[in-house]
C-alpha positions in Angstrom: -11.1 1.6 -19.2 -12.4 -0.3 -21.8 -9.1 -1.2 -22.6 -8.8 -4.0 -20.6 -11.8 -5.8 -22.2 -9.4 -6.0 -24.9 -6.9 -8.9 -23.9 -7.8 -12.4 -22.8 -6.9 -11.6 -19.3 -5.7 -8.1 -18.0 -4.3 -7.4 -15.1 -7.4 -5.1 -13.7 -11.2 -4.5 -14.3 -13.5 -1.8 -13.6 -15.3 -2.2 -10.3 -17.6 0.5 -11.3 -21.4 0.4 -12.1 -24.3 3.4 -12.0 -23.8 3.6 -8.3 -20.0 5.7 -8.6 -21.5 7.4 -11.6 -24.3 8.5 -9.7 -21.7 9.6 -6.8 -20.1 12.0 -9.4 -22.9 13.1 -10.7 -23.9 14.5 -7.0 -20.6 15.9 -7.0 -21.7 17.7 -10.1 -24.7 19.0 -8.7 -23.2 20.1 -5.8 -20.9 22.5 -7.8 -18.0 22.0 -4.8 -15.2 19.7 -6.4 -12.2 20.2 -4.1 -12.0 18.6 -1.1 -15.4 18.4 1.0 -18.7 16.4 3.1 -18.2 13.6 1.0 -14.4 13.1 1.4 -15.0 13.6 5.0 -18.0 11.0 5.2 -15.5 8.3 3.3 -13.0 8.9 5.9 -15.2 8.4 8.6 -16.5 5.2 6.6 -12.7 4.1 5.8 -11.9 4.6 9.7 -14.9 2.2 11.6 -14.4 -0.4 8.3 -10.8 -1.0 8.9 -11.3 -0.4 12.9 -9.0 2.8 13.3 -10.0 5.6 15.3 -9.0 8.5 12.1 -8.5 8.4 8.6 -6.8 10.6 6.1 -7.7 10.8 2.4 -5.4 12.4 0.3 -4.4 11.7 -3.5 -2.6 8.5 -4.0 -1.2 5.8 -2.0 2.0 7.8 -3.0 1.3 10.9 -1.1 -0.3 9.0 1.8 3.5 7.6 2.1 4.6 10.9 2.0 2.3 12.0 5.0 3.1 9.4 7.4 7.1 9.8 7.2 6.4 13.2 7.1 4.3 13.5 10.1 6.8 12.1 11.9 9.0 14.8 11.8 6.5 16.8 13.3 5.5 15.4 16.6 6.3 17.2 19.9 7.7 14.1 21.6 11.2 11.9 20.2 10.0 12.9 16.4 12.2 11.1 13.6 15.5 13.6 12.6 17.5 13.5 9.7 19.9 10.6 10.0 17.9 8.3 11.7 17.8 4.6 10.6 14.8 2.8 8.9 14.6 -0.8 8.1 12.3 -1.7 4.7 12.4 -4.7 2.9 14.4 -5.3 -0.6 11.6 -5.4 -2.8 8.3 -2.8 -2.5 6.8 -0.1 -4.7 9.3 2.8 -5.7 7.1 5.1 -3.6 7.5 3.6 -0.2 11.0 4.0 -0.2 11.4 7.9 -1.8 9.6 10.0 1.1 12.5 8.0 3.1 15.0 9.5 0.9 13.1 12.9 0.9 13.4 12.9 4.7 17.3 12.3 4.6 16.6 9.2 6.7 19.1 6.5 6.9 17.6 3.1 4.9 18.5 -0.3 5.9 17.4 -2.6 3.0 16.4 -6.4 4.5 15.7 -9.5 2.1 12.9 -11.1 1.3 11.4 -14.4 1.8 10.6 -16.3 -1.5 7.5 -17.9 -0.5 5.7 -15.0 1.6 7.2 -11.8 -0.8 6.9 -10.2 2.2 10.3 -9.0 4.8 12.4 -12.6 5.5 11.7 -12.2 9.5 15.5 -13.7 10.6 16.7 -11.1 8.3 14.9 -8.2 10.2 16.4 -9.5 13.6 20.0 -9.5 12.6 18.7 -6.1 11.2 17.8 -4.5 14.6 20.3 -2.4 16.4 20.2 0.5 18.9 20.4 2.7 16.1 16.7 1.6 14.3 14.1 4.1 14.9 11.8 2.5 12.8 10.4 -0.3 10.8 8.5 0.5 7.8 6.5 -2.9 6.6 5.0 -3.8 3.6 1.7 -6.1 2.9 2.9 -7.5 -0.7 0.5 -8.3 -3.0 -2.5 -8.5 -0.7 -0.4 -10.6 1.7 0.0 -9.1 5.7 3.0 -9.8 7.3 3.4 -12.0 10.5 2.9 -9.2 12.8 2.7 -11.4 16.0 6.9 -12.3 15.2 7.7 -8.5 14.3 6.2 -7.1 17.4 7.9 -9.9 19.8 11.2 -8.9 17.6 10.7 -5.1 18.8 9.6 -6.4 22.4 10.7 -2.9 24.5 12.4 -1.0 22.0 11.5 2.1 21.2 11.6 1.5 17.2 8.1 2.8 15.3 5.9 0.0 13.0 4.7 1.3 9.8 2.8 0.0 7.2 2.4 0.5 3.9 -0.9 -1.4 2.9 -1.3 -0.2 -0.4 -1.2 -3.3 -2.0 -3.3 -5.3 1.0 -6.4 -3.2 1.4 -8.6 -5.7 3.5 -6.2 -8.5 4.4 -6.4 -9.3 8.1 -3.5 -11.3 10.3 -5.3 -12.6 13.9 -9.0 -11.0 12.7 -7.1 -7.9 12.5 -7.1 -5.4 9.3 -3.4 -5.1 7.7 -3.0 -1.3 7.8 -3.6 -0.8 11.7 -0.8 -3.0 13.4 1.8 0.2 13.3 1.3 3.9 14.7 0.1 4.3 10.7 -0.9 2.2 7.9 -1.0 3.5 4.6 -4.1 2.3 1.7 -4.1 3.3 -2.2 -7.3 3.4 -4.4 -5.6 3.3 -7.6 -7.7 1.4 -10.2 -5.7 -1.8 -10.3 -6.3 -1.8 -6.4 -9.1 -3.3 -4.3 -11.5 -0.6 -4.5 -10.7 2.8 -7.0 -11.7 6.1 -6.3 -9.8 7.4 -9.8 -6.9 8.4 -7.8 -6.5 7.7 -4.2 -5.1 6.9 -0.8 -5.6 6.8 3.2 -3.6 7.2 6.0 -4.9 5.4 9.2 -3.8 5.9 12.9 -5.3 6.0 16.3 -2.7 8.8 17.6 -4.8 12.2 17.6 -1.7 14.3 18.0 -0.2 12.5 14.5 -4.0 12.6 13.0 -3.9 16.7 13.5 -0.2 16.7 11.8 -1.5 14.9 8.8 -4.8 17.1 8.3 -2.2 20.0 8.5 0.2 19.1 6.1 -2.0 17.2 3.7 -3.3 21.3 3.2 -0.9 23.5 2.7 0.2 23.3 6.3 -2.4 25.8 7.8 -4.6 25.3 10.4 -7.8 25.6 8.6 -8.9 22.4 9.1 -7.4 21.5 12.3 -9.9 21.8 15.1 -10.6 23.9 17.7 -8.4 22.4 20.2 -5.8 20.6 18.7 -2.1 19.6 19.0 -0.3 21.7 17.0 -1.3 25.1 17.7 -3.4 24.4 21.2 -6.4 26.7 20.7 -7.6 28.0 17.3 -8.8 31.7 17.2 -12.3 32.2 16.7 -11.8 34.7 13.6 -12.0 33.1 10.8 -10.2 35.7 8.9 -7.3 35.6 11.1 -7.4 31.7 11.0 -7.8 31.7 6.9 -4.0 31.9 5.9 -2.3 30.7 9.1 0.9 28.4 8.0 2.4 26.0 11.1 3.9 23.5 8.9 5.8 23.1 6.1 3.1 21.3 4.8 1.8 19.9 0.7 -1.2 20.2 -1.2 -1.8 16.2 -1.5 -6.0 16.8 -1.2 -8.4 14.6 -2.4 -10.8 15.7 -4.8 -14.4 15.6 -3.5 -15.2 13.0 -6.6 -12.9 10.6 -5.3 -14.5 10.8 -1.9 -18.1 10.3 -3.3 -17.1 7.1 -5.2 -14.9 5.7 -2.5 -18.0 5.9 -0.1 -19.6 3.4 -2.7 -16.7 1.3 -3.0 -16.1 0.7 0.4 -19.5 -0.8 0.7 -18.8 -3.1 -2.1 -15.7 -4.0 -0.4 -16.6 -7.4 1.7 -17.8 -8.7 -1.8 -15.0 -7.8 -3.9 -12.8 -9.6 -1.2 -14.6 -12.5 -1.0 -14.5 -12.9 -5.2 -10.9 -12.6 -4.8 -10.2 -15.3 -2.2 -12.4 -17.4 -4.6 -10.3 -16.8 -7.3 -7.4 -17.3 -5.0 -8.5 -20.5 -4.4 -9.0 -21.7 -7.8 -5.5 -20.1 -8.8 -3.7 -22.3 -5.8 -5.5 -25.6 -7.1 -4.0 -24.8 -10.7 -0.6 -24.1 -9.1 0.1 -25.4 -5.5 2.5 -28.5 -6.9 3.5 -26.7 -10.2 6.7 -28.3 -11.0 7.8 -24.7 -12.5 6.4 -22.4 -10.5 6.6 -20.9 -6.6 3.5 -19.2 -6.0 2.6 -17.4 -3.0 2.5 -18.0 0.6 -0.4 -16.8 2.7 0.0 -15.2 6.1 -3.4 -14.5 7.8 -5.7 -14.1 5.0 -4.3 -12.3 2.3 -6.6 -10.2 -0.1 -5.0 -11.4 -3.0 -3.9 -7.9 -4.8 -2.7 -10.4 -7.8 -1.3 -13.7 -8.4 2.8 -14.3 -8.2 4.3 -16.8 -10.5 8.0 -17.7 -9.2 10.4 -20.1 -11.2 11.7 -22.8 -9.9 15.8 -23.5 -9.9 14.9 -26.5 -11.2 12.8 -25.9 -14.0 13.7 -25.6 -17.6 12.6 -22.2 -18.6 13.4 -18.5 -18.5 11.4 -15.5 -17.4 11.2 -14.4 -20.7 10.0 -17.4 -22.5 7.1 -17.1 -19.6 6.8 -13.2 -20.7 6.3 -14.0 -24.5 3.9 -16.8 -24.1 1.9 -14.8 -21.9 1.8 -11.8 -24.3 1.3 -14.1 -27.5 -2.3 -15.5 -25.6 -2.9 -11.9 -24.2 -2.2 -12.7 -20.7 -1.2 -9.2 -19.1 1.9 -9.9 -16.9 4.4 -7.8 -14.9 7.4 -7.9 -12.6 6.9 -8.3 -9.2 6.8 -4.5 -8.0 10.0 -2.9 -8.5 11.5 -6.4 -8.8 14.7 -6.0 -6.1 14.9 -2.1 -5.3 18.7 -2.7 -5.0 19.0 -3.2 -8.5 18.6 -1.7 -12.1 17.4 1.9 -10.8 19.5 4.9 -11.2 17.7 6.9 -8.3 19.4 4.5 -5.8 22.1 7.0 -6.5 20.5 10.0 -4.4 19.4 7.3 -1.0 21.5 6.9 2.1 21.5 3.4 2.3 22.9 0.2 3.7 22.1 -3.4 3.1 21.6 -5.6 6.0 22.9 -9.5 5.2 22.6 -10.4 1.6 19.5 -10.2 -0.9 19.7 -13.0 -2.5 15.7 -13.8 -2.4 15.3 -11.0 -3.6 17.9 -10.9 -6.7 16.0 -14.3 -7.4 12.7 -12.9 -7.6 14.0 -9.9 -9.4 15.0 -12.3 -12.4 12.5 -15.3 -11.9 9.9 -13.5 -11.0 6.3 -12.2 -12.2 2.9 -11.6 -11.4 -0.8 -11.8 -13.4 -3.8 -10.0 -11.9 -6.7 -11.0 -9.8 -10.0 -9.3 -10.2 -13.2 -9.0 -8.2 -15.3 -10.6 -10.7 -14.8 -14.8 -11.5 -11.8 -15.7 -12.9 -12.4 -19.6 -13.9 -12.0 -18.7 -17.9 -8.7 -16.8 -17.7 -7.0 -18.9 -14.9 -7.7 -21.9 -17.0 -6.2 -20.3 -19.8 -3.2 -19.7 -17.8 -2.8 -23.1 -16.4 -3.5 -24.5 -20.0 -0.5 -21.7 -21.3 2.0 -22.7 -19.1 1.9 -26.4 -18.9 
């Protein structure tokens, strides 16, 4: 992690101190490294923090997305089937999309809004048909979606709402946490995210049947981690030998390590302070860039948790993105494309997808060639943001 201190303005910085090191030591002292009591405690704390009934910790945000999609295929009533249509935004991370392909869903891409960077809700309205089974919303770079509008578009239709909240831990809309508006929501705790558990992710839900399915498919598809009375097998046998290798669903092994759970317990305690500082940094960033002649910045919906700060070159600005990237690199300011850019461009993996595009994706296209983002941290970034403003004058 020392690498991150070698540049003037890095994408991320370490969120750890001696508390996390002590947590790791506790696991070493217990000599029990695979998923156990610390992961269970973290899940309890996580569900409580975000106001959800259940949380299931997994090995990453990507595997959280995988289990979220898989679980819907195994529920008893109205499960998803191969060929069902799911709507997604054209800008997100690759592993938002891959489980959809892996489970044979028909993916319908919708353009984003250039100001919020989330799905364009007018385009979403046009994309919804009788064939739509699910909408997977993505809260991009910390920014929650307008869930009131999305719920009104769904109305009485039998459409499942899901959330990829891997970049937006701690964001709220109408005082409710992003990640808890859908039937399920996913979170990530990778190094550059709001909290860091080495690798790690979570799925939250209020649905007990889905919770049991998630517990089962997280670990081998066996019954071992299920409660005695459960929605998959009914009642488990009291004979532990019989239940030790009993497989009921085609699952995975995406369990987190016990160390990740122990670290997560400490990180979650610090999250409110981290979010507070990220918002202070965001206010300072906005004061420097809100009416910038060359850049459009992200417009907040609800309360963003400000994963990073996006800069999209204005159509009338007389600069190119490669010039901007060059200036930033020269001044040791790390930057990245805005997630995958337009996922429908430049990615050979699309040949494996069954997909269609609803309407045009002009905004995603524009972001793809004119957008980038710089990091936000849980520490004061006044100096870094001053540097950014100075070099981009």
